[in-house]
N, C-alpha and C positions, 0 to 999 in steps of 0.2 A: 044503864050499862056502865061498868067501870073501865073507862078508856085507859087509865093508867096501868091497870093490870094487864089489859090486852096488849099494850105497847111493850110491856116488859116481857111477856111470853113470846111476842113476835121477835123481839131482839135475841132472846135466848135460843129460839128455834133457828134463827138465822146463823148465829155463831156455831150451833151444833152442826148444822149442814155444811158450814164452811170448814169446820174441823174435819168432818168425815171426808169431804172432797180433798182436803190436803193429805190426810192419811192415805186415801185411796191413790192419789198421784204418786206419793212416795213408794207405795207398794208396786205400782205399775212400773215406776222408773227403776227401782233397785231390784225388782223380782224378775224371774225368768219370763213372765209375760211381756216385760218390756223388750226383751230380746226379739220377739217376734215382730216388733214394730220397726226394727232396723233392717237395713238391706245387707246381704251377705253374697259372697261367691264362694264356690267350693274347690277344695283341693284334695287329692287323694295321695296319701303317703304309704308306702310299703315298708314294713318292718320284718325283720326276722323273728323278733319276739316282742309283743306288746302287752305282756302280762300286766294286769292290774289297771290298764287303761279302760275306762268306762265312758258311756255316752254322757255328754254334758260336761266332760272334763275341760279344764281351761287350756287355751292356746295363748302362750305369751311371747312377747318380743321385748327384750331388755327389761323384763319384769312387769311390763304392762300387758294387760288382757287385751287380746285382738280378735279373739273368737273362741269357739268351742268344738269339742268332738261331737259331730252330727250323729254318728252311728257307732255302735259297738265294732270291734275289729272283726273282719270277715277273712276267712282262709282263702289264700290265692289258689287259682286253678292248679298250679304245679305243686301245691302242698309244701312249699319252701318258705312260707311266711304268712303274713296277714296284711290286709290293706285296711286303712283307717281313712274315713271321710271326715274332712275338717270344713267348718264354716268360718270364713274370715271376713271381717268387717270390709265393706267395699271401699272405704276411705283409706285402707291400709294396703300398699302395693308392696309385696315381698319380692325383693329382687332375686334374679336367677343365681343359683349357686349357693343359696342359703341351705343351712342344715337343720333338718327337723328331727330333734332328739327327744326321747321321753325321759322326764326327770321325776323325782318324788320329793314331797315336802310334808312336814308335820310328823307328829308322833305316829300316826297311822299309816304314813307313807302314801298319802294321796298322789296319784299319778297324773301328770300333765304333759303336754307338748310345748317345748320351747324352741323358739326359732332363733338361730345364730346366723347373722349375716357375715359375708366375707369382708375382711379388712381392705382398706385402700381401694375400693371399687369406685372409681371416679364417675363412670357412666353406667349406672346399674340399669338393667332391663328387667321390668317386673314379670313375674310368673303369670302366665295366661290363665284366666279362670277355667276350671275343669282339668287342669294339667294333673299328670301322675308323677310323683317324685319318688324315685327308687332308692335314694340314698338315706332313708330314715334310719337313725341310730337309736338304740335303746340303752339306758343306764344300766351298767353292771350291777346285778343284785346277787344276793347269796345264792338264790335258786339258780341264776344264770351261771355263776361261777361253779356250782356243784354239777350242773349240766355239762359245762365244758370240761370239767375234771373227769367226769364219768365217760363222756363220748369221745374226747379228744386225747386228753393226757394219759388216762389209764391204758388204752390201747397201744399207744406208742411205747409207754413205759414197759408193758408186757412184751411187745415185740423186741425191745432192746435187751430185756432180761433173757428171753428165749435165745437171741443170738449170742450173748455172753455164755449162756449155759452150753450151747452147741460147740462154741470154741473151746470151752473148758474140757468137754467130753473129748474133742478131737485131740487136744493136747495130751490128755491123760492116756488116751488109747494109742496114739501114734508117736508121741515123743517121750513121755515120762513113764514108759513101761520099762521092763527089765532089759530088753534088747535096746531100747533107745538110750537107757542109761549107759549100757556097755559101749554103744557106738560113741556117745559123747565122751566118756572116759578115753576111749581109743583115740578120738580126735584130739583131745587135749594132750595126750601123751605124745602123739605124732607131732603136735605143734611145738612141744617142748624139745623134741629131739631135733626138729628142723631148726629151732632157735639156737640150739648148742651148735649144730652143724654150721649155721651161718656165722656163729661167733667164731668158729675155728677158721672158716674161709676168710673172714674179715681179718683175723690175726695173720694169716698166711700172706694176704694181700699187703698188709702193713709192713711185714717183713720184706716182702718182694720190692716194695716202693723204696725201703730203706737201702737194701742192697743195690737197687738201681741208682740211687743217688750216690752211694759210694763208687760204683763203677763209673758213673759220669765225672765224678771228681778225679779219678785215675786217668780217664781218657783226656780230660782237660789238662792235667799235669804232663802227660805224655805229648800232648800237642805243643805245649810251651816249650819243652826240652827240644822237640823236633824243630821248632821255629828258631831256637837259639843255635842249634847245630847248622842249620841253613845259612844263618846270618854269619857264622864264624867261617864257613866254607867259602862264602862269597867274598869275604873280607881278606882271607889269608890264602886261599887256594888249598890244593890237596897236599902239596909238598910242605908248605909251611904252616899247616893247620895247627891252631891252638885256641884254648877257650878263652876268648876275650869278652864275649857277651855274657852278662850275668844270666845264670839259669833261672827258669821261671818256677816260682813256688806257689803251690796250690794248698789252700787251706782245706782240710777235709771237714765236712759238716759233723 
């Protein structure tokens, strides 16, 4: 029996088995089968729209994978959204107040869940396993924008245009008809007449004030003359009266 040949075959078989064990370990570690060996806790997140999110999708925190989507989205009982069950690694404690949003990456737009924590949270309290988070947010996509435009913007725009059309018809029928135009012309004519009358009244009032100023000047001059007469009378008496006091002069404006 050739012992050298047997030893060589034994060594070759050993290295083949060792290589297969290494390959199997790598497959288990990096493959989905390795996920079943880890421990998780579940969280349920409610979204208004989780379109494109599939079972097995990643759950990331600051770019690191911390779990996966455990089940496909399920419609809520009130039909106003869907709930998504997430499996989170038990060594990752997500603080309360964190936002679970749906994002997309790659050319094919693979959907995943990303967790964003609150800033400046000095004493974070972890979310209890099995909790339901109702503030799930989805990334705006073209389909979502089209839905919002069709369901929200178009009805409001149609209502606004209907109101504008109603106001236009009302103005055309009530104001800008033949009778309305005549009434408007009459109103403008009356306004012009009233303006002319007001101008005449203003002119008369100005003349009245001017005449009043002249009369006040005359009264002031007469008062000065009367004051001089009384002064002469007191000084000379009735029998020897003469004008010794200077007469008052009044400048007319």
